[in-house]
Every structure is written in structure tokens, then in C-alpha cells.
DOROPA-784712 format. One line per 2 residues: number of its first residue (from 0); for each residue z, y, x of C-alpha. Coordinates in nm, 3 decimals, always signed. Each point is the difference from the previous one (the first is absolute). Example, Ala and Ser with C-alpha at 12.3 -4.5 7.8 and 13.67 -1.06 7.14 Angstrom:
0 = +0.780:-0.450:+1.230 ~ -0.066:+0.344:+0.137
// end
This chain:
0 = -21.463:-15.272:+1.515 ~ -0.150:+0.349:+0.039
2 = -0.355:-0.142:+0.010 ~ +0.056:-0.193:-0.324
4 = +0.134:+0.311:-0.178 ~ -0.293:+0.212:+0.118
6 = -0.252:-0.258:-0.125 ~ +0.168:+0.001:-0.343
8 = -0.019:+0.380:-0.009 ~ -0.373:-0.004:+0.079
10 = -0.065:-0.250:-0.282 ~ +0.199:+0.207:-0.250
12 = -0.177:+0.319:+0.106 ~ -0.343:-0.160:-0.042
14 = +0.079:-0.129:-0.348 ~ +0.150:+0.336:-0.099
16 = -0.316:+0.183:+0.107 ~ -0.213:-0.242:-0.202
18 = +0.213:+0.056:-0.310 ~ -0.016:+0.378:+0.048
20 = -0.377:-0.012:+0.036 ~ -0.023:-0.192:-0.327
22 = +0.221:+0.253:-0.180 ~ -0.210:+0.285:+0.137
24 = -0.310:-0.123:-0.183 ~ -0.125:+0.226:-0.276
26 = +0.161:-0.038:-0.344 ~ -0.208:+0.095:-0.306
28 = +0.124:+0.097:-0.346 ~ -0.165:-0.117:-0.322
30 = +0.076:-0.002:-0.373 ~ +0.145:-0.331:-0.114
32 = -0.026:-0.074:-0.376 ~ +0.273:-0.264:+0.029
34 = +0.250:+0.271:+0.098 ~ -0.037:+0.202:-0.321
36 = -0.135:+0.352:-0.038 ~ +0.108:+0.360:+0.049
38 = +0.069:+0.235:-0.293 ~ -0.232:+0.299:-0.030
40 = +0.096:+0.360:-0.069 ~ +0.060:+0.115:-0.357
42 = -0.329:+0.190:-0.006 ~ -0.197:-0.321:+0.064
44 = -0.133:-0.274:-0.234 ~ -0.044:+0.209:-0.316
46 = -0.266:-0.089:-0.256 ~ -0.153:+0.121:-0.325
48 = -0.166:-0.221:-0.259 ~ -0.163:-0.002:-0.340
50 = -0.063:-0.295:-0.227 ~ -0.138:-0.075:-0.342
52 = -0.001:-0.305:-0.221 ~ +0.106:-0.144:-0.331
54 = +0.317:-0.125:-0.166 ~ +0.083:-0.257:-0.264
56 = +0.284:+0.115:-0.229 ~ +0.224:-0.243:-0.182
58 = +0.308:+0.111:-0.191 ~ +0.195:-0.161:-0.286
60 = -0.222:-0.035:-0.306 ~ -0.332:+0.051:+0.184
62 = -0.109:-0.361:-0.021 ~ -0.194:+0.063:-0.322
64 = -0.229:+0.248:+0.176 ~ -0.313:-0.148:+0.155
66 = +0.058:-0.066:+0.369 ~ -0.323:+0.169:+0.110
68 = +0.114:+0.312:-0.186 ~ +0.317:+0.024:+0.207
70 = -0.168:+0.093:+0.330 ~ +0.017:+0.367:+0.100
72 = -0.073:+0.212:+0.311 ~ +0.251:+0.096:+0.271
74 = -0.001:+0.207:+0.320 ~ +0.232:+0.110:+0.278
76 = +0.017:+0.234:+0.299 ~ +0.251:-0.046:+0.282
78 = +0.132:+0.149:+0.321 ~ +0.197:-0.238:+0.217
80 = +0.132:-0.088:+0.342 ~ +0.056:-0.321:+0.196
82 = +0.328:+0.016:+0.190 ~ -0.084:-0.321:+0.183
84 = -0.281:-0.258:-0.018 ~ +0.210:-0.176:-0.265
86 = +0.169:+0.266:-0.216 ~ -0.142:+0.309:-0.170
88 = +0.032:+0.221:-0.308 ~ -0.240:+0.184:-0.226
90 = +0.044:+0.275:-0.257 ~ -0.262:+0.088:-0.254
92 = -0.111:+0.050:-0.356 ~ -0.101:-0.288:-0.225
94 = -0.196:+0.024:-0.325 ~ -0.054:-0.287:-0.235
96 = -0.107:-0.035:-0.362 ~ +0.177:-0.234:-0.239
98 = -0.139:-0.164:-0.316 ~ +0.242:-0.163:-0.241
100 = +0.109:-0.038:-0.364 ~ +0.284:+0.168:-0.189
102 = +0.153:-0.102:-0.330 ~ +0.106:+0.360:-0.071
104 = -0.209:+0.317:-0.030 ~ +0.262:+0.171:+0.218
106 = -0.103:-0.204:+0.308 ~ -0.146:+0.168:+0.306
108 = -0.374:+0.062:+0.009 ~ -0.085:-0.121:-0.351
110 = -0.376:+0.005:-0.038 ~ -0.042:+0.138:-0.349
112 = -0.375:-0.022:+0.034 ~ +0.015:-0.378:+0.053
114 = +0.051:-0.266:-0.270 ~ +0.326:-0.194:-0.015
116 = +0.016:-0.356:+0.132 ~ +0.201:-0.247:-0.201
118 = +0.197:+0.286:-0.151 ~ +0.078:+0.157:+0.340
120 = -0.115:+0.334:+0.140 ~ -0.214:+0.006:+0.311
122 = +0.146:+0.191:+0.296 ~ -0.167:+0.158:+0.303
124 = +0.186:+0.233:+0.231 ~ +0.004:+0.086:+0.370
126 = +0.285:-0.009:+0.250 ~ -0.015:+0.229:+0.303
128 = +0.270:+0.086:+0.249 ~ +0.145:-0.029:+0.349
130 = +0.062:-0.343:+0.155 ~ +0.159:-0.121:+0.321
132 = -0.050:-0.334:+0.178 ~ +0.155:-0.176:+0.298
134 = -0.260:-0.218:+0.174 ~ +0.035:-0.307:+0.218
136 = -0.298:-0.117:+0.208 ~ +0.032:-0.377:-0.034
138 = -0.281:-0.071:+0.246 ~ +0.171:+0.188:+0.282
140 = +0.337:-0.146:-0.094 ~ -0.106:-0.362:+0.020
142 = -0.306:+0.008:+0.230 ~ +0.094:+0.280:+0.236
144 = -0.153:+0.343:+0.041 ~ -0.366:-0.001:+0.107
146 = -0.186:+0.335:+0.016 ~ -0.347:-0.149:-0.054
148 = +0.088:-0.214:-0.301 ~ -0.243:+0.051:-0.291
150 = +0.209:-0.129:-0.291 ~ +0.364:+0.073:-0.083
152 = +0.207:-0.074:-0.308 ~ +0.306:+0.204:-0.091
154 = +0.259:-0.041:-0.271 ~ +0.158:+0.305:-0.158
156 = +0.255:+0.098:-0.262 ~ +0.086:+0.336:-0.147
158 = +0.075:+0.214:-0.301 ~ -0.109:+0.320:-0.167
160 = +0.007:+0.216:-0.307 ~ -0.283:+0.053:-0.247
162 = -0.089:+0.283:-0.234 ~ -0.179:-0.115:-0.313
164 = -0.326:+0.143:-0.128 ~ -0.152:-0.090:-0.337
166 = -0.272:+0.114:-0.240 ~ +0.076:+0.289:-0.235
168 = -0.112:+0.016:-0.360 ~ -0.007:+0.289:-0.251
170 = +0.346:+0.062:-0.140 ~ -0.148:+0.051:-0.349
172 = -0.170:-0.337:-0.011 ~ +0.071:-0.235:-0.287
174 = +0.096:-0.330:+0.151 ~ -0.097:-0.172:-0.320
176 = -0.360:+0.099:+0.052 ~ -0.259:-0.222:+0.157
178 = +0.123:-0.029:+0.358 ~ -0.349:-0.038:+0.129
180 = -0.089:+0.351:-0.109 ~ +0.283:+0.176:+0.182
182 = -0.098:+0.175:+0.319 ~ +0.250:+0.046:+0.286
184 = +0.037:+0.330:+0.177 ~ +0.049:-0.140:+0.357
186 = +0.289:-0.103:+0.223 ~ +0.334:+0.167:+0.064
188 = +0.335:-0.078:+0.162 ~ +0.266:-0.122:-0.237
190 = +0.372:+0.041:+0.044 ~ +0.016:-0.364:+0.097
192 = +0.100:-0.091:+0.362 ~ +0.047:-0.357:+0.118
194 = +0.105:-0.182:+0.317 ~ -0.198:-0.269:+0.175
196 = +0.071:-0.259:+0.264 ~ -0.288:-0.168:+0.183
198 = -0.088:-0.260:+0.259 ~ -0.323:-0.128:+0.142
200 = -0.216:-0.134:+0.281 ~ -0.223:+0.237:+0.198
202 = -0.297:-0.166:+0.174 ~ -0.160:+0.226:+0.262
204 = -0.326:-0.044:+0.192 ~ -0.054:+0.215:+0.311
206 = -0.359:+0.124:+0.017 ~ +0.088:+0.228:+0.295
208 = +0.307:+0.133:+0.177 ~ +0.015:+0.285:-0.250
210 = -0.109:-0.152:-0.331 ~ +0.130:-0.290:-0.208
212 = -0.124:-0.151:-0.323 ~ +0.265:-0.152:-0.225
214 = +0.059:-0.229:-0.294 ~ +0.333:+0.078:-0.168
216 = +0.144:-0.252:-0.251 ~ +0.301:+0.149:-0.179
218 = +0.250:-0.075:-0.273 ~ +0.174:+0.290:-0.176
220 = +0.297:-0.016:-0.233 ~ +0.015:+0.305:-0.227
222 = +0.265:+0.123:-0.244 ~ -0.165:-0.067:-0.333
224 = -0.055:+0.273:-0.256 ~ +0.137:-0.031:-0.345
226 = -0.261:-0.191:-0.197 ~ +0.218:-0.168:-0.262
228 = +0.198:+0.154:-0.293 ~ +0.361:+0.092:+0.059
230 = +0.194:+0.155:+0.283 ~ -0.009:-0.099:+0.364
232 = -0.261:-0.137:+0.239 ~ -0.185:-0.322:+0.021
234 = +0.008:-0.229:+0.298 ~ -0.177:+0.081:+0.323
236 = -0.380:+0.002:-0.009 ~ -0.210:-0.155:+0.272
238 = -0.324:+0.092:+0.167 ~ -0.201:-0.200:+0.250
240 = -0.245:+0.208:+0.206 ~ -0.265:-0.045:+0.266
242 = -0.130:+0.286:+0.216 ~ -0.262:+0.045:+0.267
244 = +0.057:+0.286:+0.236 ~ -0.070:+0.172:+0.328
246 = +0.257:+0.122:+0.253 ~ -0.034:+0.239:+0.291
248 = +0.244:-0.051:+0.293 ~ +0.095:+0.306:+0.202
250 = +0.053:-0.032:+0.376 ~ +0.193:-0.139:+0.165
252 = -0.101:-0.318:-0.180 ~ +0.109:-0.284:+0.230
254 = +0.321:-0.119:+0.159 ~ +0.071:-0.067:+0.365
256 = +0.163:-0.321:+0.107 ~ +0.290:-0.006:+0.241
258 = -0.109:+0.038:+0.362 ~ +0.108:-0.274:+0.240
260 = -0.059:-0.047:+0.373 ~ -0.240:-0.270:+0.113
262 = +0.092:-0.138:+0.339 ~ -0.261:-0.170:+0.220
264 = +0.009:-0.373:+0.042 ~ +0.265:-0.087:+0.259
266 = -0.120:-0.112:+0.339 ~ +0.012:-0.372:+0.068
268 = +0.308:-0.032:+0.217 ~ -0.024:-0.376:+0.056
270 = -0.143:+0.036:+0.354 ~ +0.280:+0.241:+0.092
272 = +0.255:-0.232:-0.155 ~ -0.138:-0.291:+0.203
274 = +0.013:+0.207:+0.318 ~ +0.358:+0.100:-0.075
276 = +0.098:-0.362:-0.057 ~ -0.166:-0.096:+0.329
278 = +0.184:+0.287:+0.174 ~ +0.330:-0.115:-0.152
280 = -0.066:-0.354:+0.124 ~ -0.085:+0.134:+0.346
282 = +0.317:+0.214:+0.002 ~ +0.209:-0.303:-0.101
284 = -0.157:-0.202:+0.282 ~ +0.067:+0.280:+0.252
286 = +0.361:+0.024:-0.116 ~ +0.035:-0.375:+0.049
288 = -0.149:+0.018:+0.350 ~ +0.217:+0.298:+0.089
290 = +0.313:-0.178:-0.119 ~ -0.089:-0.309:+0.205
292 = -0.071:+0.218:+0.301 ~ +0.334:+0.179:-0.029
294 = +0.185:-0.330:-0.029 ~ -0.179:-0.154:+0.302
296 = +0.223:-0.008:+0.315 ~ -0.111:+0.243:+0.267
298 = -0.106:-0.159:+0.337 ~ +0.172:+0.104:+0.316
300 = -0.180:+0.295:+0.152 ~ -0.208:-0.075:+0.311
302 = +0.059:+0.252:+0.272 ~ -0.309:+0.058:+0.208
304 = +0.072:+0.180:+0.317 ~ -0.280:+0.232:+0.089
306 = -0.062:+0.040:+0.367 ~ -0.070:+0.359:+0.088
308 = -0.279:+0.082:+0.247 ~ +0.106:+0.027:+0.360
310 = -0.143:+0.350:+0.000 ~ -0.231:+0.228:-0.202
312 = -0.206:+0.280:+0.152 ~ -0.122:+0.275:-0.245
314 = -0.309:+0.217:+0.043 ~ -0.117:+0.329:-0.146
316 = -0.301:-0.012:-0.232 ~ -0.327:-0.100:+0.171
318 = +0.182:-0.056:+0.339 ~ +0.023:-0.320:+0.206
320 = +0.109:+0.123:+0.348 ~ +0.356:-0.063:+0.119
322 = +0.237:+0.282:+0.074 ~ +0.244:+0.013:+0.292
324 = +0.283:-0.093:-0.236 ~ -0.202:-0.300:-0.120
326 = -0.053:-0.115:+0.362 ~ +0.373:+0.030:+0.075
328 = +0.070:-0.216:-0.311 ~ -0.257:-0.258:+0.110
330 = +0.164:-0.021:+0.347 ~ +0.320:-0.122:-0.167
332 = -0.196:-0.241:-0.223 ~ -0.180:-0.137:+0.308
334 = +0.332:-0.071:+0.172 ~ +0.113:-0.202:-0.305
336 = -0.324:-0.200:-0.005 ~ +0.013:-0.074:+0.374
338 = +0.362:-0.110:-0.033 ~ -0.106:-0.255:-0.268
340 = -0.315:-0.163:+0.138 ~ +0.039:-0.293:-0.241
342 = -0.060:+0.229:-0.301 ~ -0.331:+0.127:-0.122
344 = -0.060:+0.324:-0.189 ~ -0.247:+0.139:-0.252
346 = -0.099:+0.362:+0.000 ~ -0.177:+0.129:-0.318
348 = -0.201:+0.317:-0.048 ~ +0.033:+0.192:-0.329
350 = -0.162:+0.300:-0.169 ~ +0.071:+0.153:-0.344
352 = -0.258:-0.065:-0.272 ~ +0.053:+0.338:-0.170
354 = -0.205:+0.200:+0.250 ~ -0.331:-0.058:+0.179
356 = -0.220:-0.299:-0.082 ~ -0.011:-0.368:+0.095
358 = -0.214:+0.054:+0.307 ~ +0.222:+0.273:+0.145
360 = +0.323:-0.179:-0.088 ~ -0.120:-0.327:+0.157
362 = -0.084:+0.181:+0.324 ~ +0.342:+0.172:+0.001
364 = +0.185:-0.330:-0.051 ~ -0.193:-0.169:+0.281
366 = +0.039:+0.290:+0.246 ~ +0.371:+0.028:-0.071
368 = +0.076:-0.370:+0.054 ~ -0.229:-0.015:+0.309
370 = +0.180:+0.301:+0.153 ~ +0.344:-0.158:-0.050
372 = -0.104:-0.340:+0.142 ~ -0.170:+0.163:+0.298
374 = +0.316:+0.198:+0.079 ~ +0.224:-0.313:-0.028
376 = -0.224:-0.198:+0.232 ~ -0.002:+0.297:+0.238
378 = +0.382:-0.013:-0.005 ~ -0.003:-0.365:+0.112
380 = +0.000:-0.196:-0.326 ~ -0.225:-0.310:+0.031
382 = -0.316:+0.032:-0.208 ~ +0.055:-0.348:-0.151
384 = +0.344:+0.101:-0.129 ~ -0.147:+0.271:-0.227
386 = -0.237:-0.050:-0.294 ~ -0.175:+0.313:-0.141
388 = -0.126:+0.022:-0.361 ~ -0.066:+0.254:-0.275
390 = +0.098:+0.008:-0.370 ~ -0.209:+0.175:-0.269
392 = +0.292:+0.031:-0.241 ~ +0.252:+0.280:-0.021
394 = +0.301:-0.049:+0.218 ~ +0.219:+0.172:-0.260
396 = -0.095:-0.027:-0.367 ~ +0.201:+0.298:-0.120
398 = -0.289:+0.215:-0.112 ~ -0.203:+0.285:+0.141
400 = +0.312:+0.208:+0.059 ~ +0.102:-0.239:+0.282
402 = -0.342:-0.047:+0.151 ~ +0.117:+0.117:+0.345
404 = +0.211:-0.318:+0.033 ~ -0.315:-0.207:-0.010
406 = -0.154:+0.145:+0.319 ~ +0.167:-0.231:+0.251
408 = +0.002:-0.300:+0.234 ~ +0.269:-0.263:-0.054
410 = +0.135:-0.238:+0.268 ~ +0.153:-0.322:-0.137
412 = +0.119:-0.325:+0.142 ~ -0.241:-0.279:-0.085
// end
């Protein structure tokens, strides 16, 4: 079972290293428009703009005045800031001129030098004052923020307060005189102040990162001046205006999208998965074989009796001559052989293979076995009873440490 567990560990380690190598691949970070955008600092995304155009004034009782005579100039200057690509504000000064009719000589801006129309006095006065708008970029809201977009449309709504300016005429004039002969002395602020609420569509065209051209279509509702006899105020007056303008955007002008990590494409792990499945199948097969092996009955052990050599004579390195002790041992061996003439014997010459070379070792083996056989025959052992041979292997395969045990001659019963 240990082999099976080790194989499983190797497979798990290999797959773990592959997964770690995949995770170690470089991860890049990019801006992703789908994840929204980051808010800039308060000092960023400011702008300044100027615009000029014309307005069409229509208040109660003005229908009798020719329509082409109801157009008048208008202009604005603004400073503003975008808090996000979708929401911004602007604060500025708006000037517009109004042309209407009044049924009373006490109305604002009566033009005493102009003839009456259908029994009503002609009016012309100017409104100028601070205004404030909240702006909503509809393009970015519904189409998403895109820095390089050329055209954007924004809706806005706001309010303001106007100071009224009108022509002044000599205080000593006789209003019964011919109105066409009366000369006015210029324009001055009256004591009249009115409120306005406004809404419009601002179309912008980016000609560069810094400069925009614009077309501003606006409706204004203005507190009407008293232009009918009696006390109180008339209903709200209305003015429809169109402006063309230019805007300068201060840096920072753009918005950064949220940054997200981009991971590399994952490595195709199908080959590894197939190899793992094959390894699992192999492990299952090995477990099956191991289980069958463990359940198989064990055979009775066969005892093989090894017959030890009759005698072994050892030699020092590079020596083949017999010592006196060796001869004494061989005398006893010879007596055994002569007492058993029916038995034959084999004497084998050995040399260790860790020292010398094949040529030297072969000569040592042969000289050693020849010396032993010669001594046995000399001691009376028949030559036919003894067979001499050599063996090129190691007598003892226990390593170089035991090489001395391989320098020998063995005497065994055949």
C-alpha cells in the first residue's frame, strides 16, 4: 500500500506545481468602462463659457404684436464644474431683452417714443442677473462615458433673479405730445426685481480636449411685470431662447475608469486531466492486484540446504604460494579424499576483481588452483579424483570492503 500512496502523492505534487506555475503568470491591470469610473478631485473638471443668441418673448396680451417684432438679443457667461461625467452645475450671469405690450402706462419699459398698437403701449426692457443650473449629461447617462466622443447632449434646470433695466425719458415730457418726437435719455436700473425658473437642452461639440462649441435651447419662466391697470401682477411670462457658445475646459478634463486585473488565458489542462485519470486507473488496477496478491495463499517454503566447501584457502593480495599452515590444512584434506576414493572433488581458483586487471587476476587464479592440486597429488590423492578450474567472478559479492575474501581456492565435493 505504501507504493500506491507514494504514486498518488507524486501525481498531486505535479498538478499542484502546474497550477502554481499558471498563477505565477503576469497579471496586467487596465481600465474597464463596464466597471464605472473614479471621481476626480474637487479642483478638476471646471469650465468657463460664454454664449450669445436671441429670445422670443410671449406674455399675456402680446399676441397682437407682430411675431417678428418679438425677437430680442440674449447673452450669458458661466463658470461651472462637472462632479461626474453625468452631473454638473454652473453659475453665471444671464442677460436677455424682452419685447411686449402693456395696457397701462405704468408698465415696465414703456417705449414712449414708439406708437401704440391696438391701444396698447409697446414695452422693451432688459433682464440681467445671476442664475444657477444643475446639469445632467444624458449621453453619458444612457450611452456610457467615452472620452473621445464628439457630441453630447445635456439637460439642465435652474433658477435665478433678474434686475430690470429700461429706457428713461425726460421727466418734464408731455405724454400727450407726439410720441414719435420724444427722445429717450438711455437705460437705467429700475426698482423692479423678478425671479426666473429655467430649463433647457445643451448640445455640445468637442473641437478639441479643451474647447467645446455649443447650441443651448432654453425655456425661461419669468415673473411678469405689471402691465395692466389695477393692483397685483399678471401671470408668468415666457421666453424661448437659443444660444451659440464656446466653452473652455480646465484640466483635469477626463475621467478614469475603474482599474481591473486582466488574467492571462488559463493553460489547457485537458492533457494533465487525462494523465491524472490514467494514473487513477493504474492505481486502481495496482490496488486490485495487491489485494489479490495479499489474499493468495502462501506456498510452503522450500528449504535449500547449501553445502559448504570442504575447505577454503585464502591468499594475500597478488600471492599464490602456499604457506606452511596451508600445507598442514591440505594434509588433512588429502586424508579425507583418500579415505573416500569413490568421491570426486573440484578445486576452484579465485581472485578479487577490485584490484589488478583481468590478465593478472587470471594468472593468479590459475597459479593458486594449480598449487593446491599439485600439493594434494603430492600428498597421495589420485589425480583423477581432483578437477581443477578457475572462476572469473567474485567469490564474495559483499563489495570492495570485503575484497580480501575473494582471494582464495575452494575445495568442494563434486
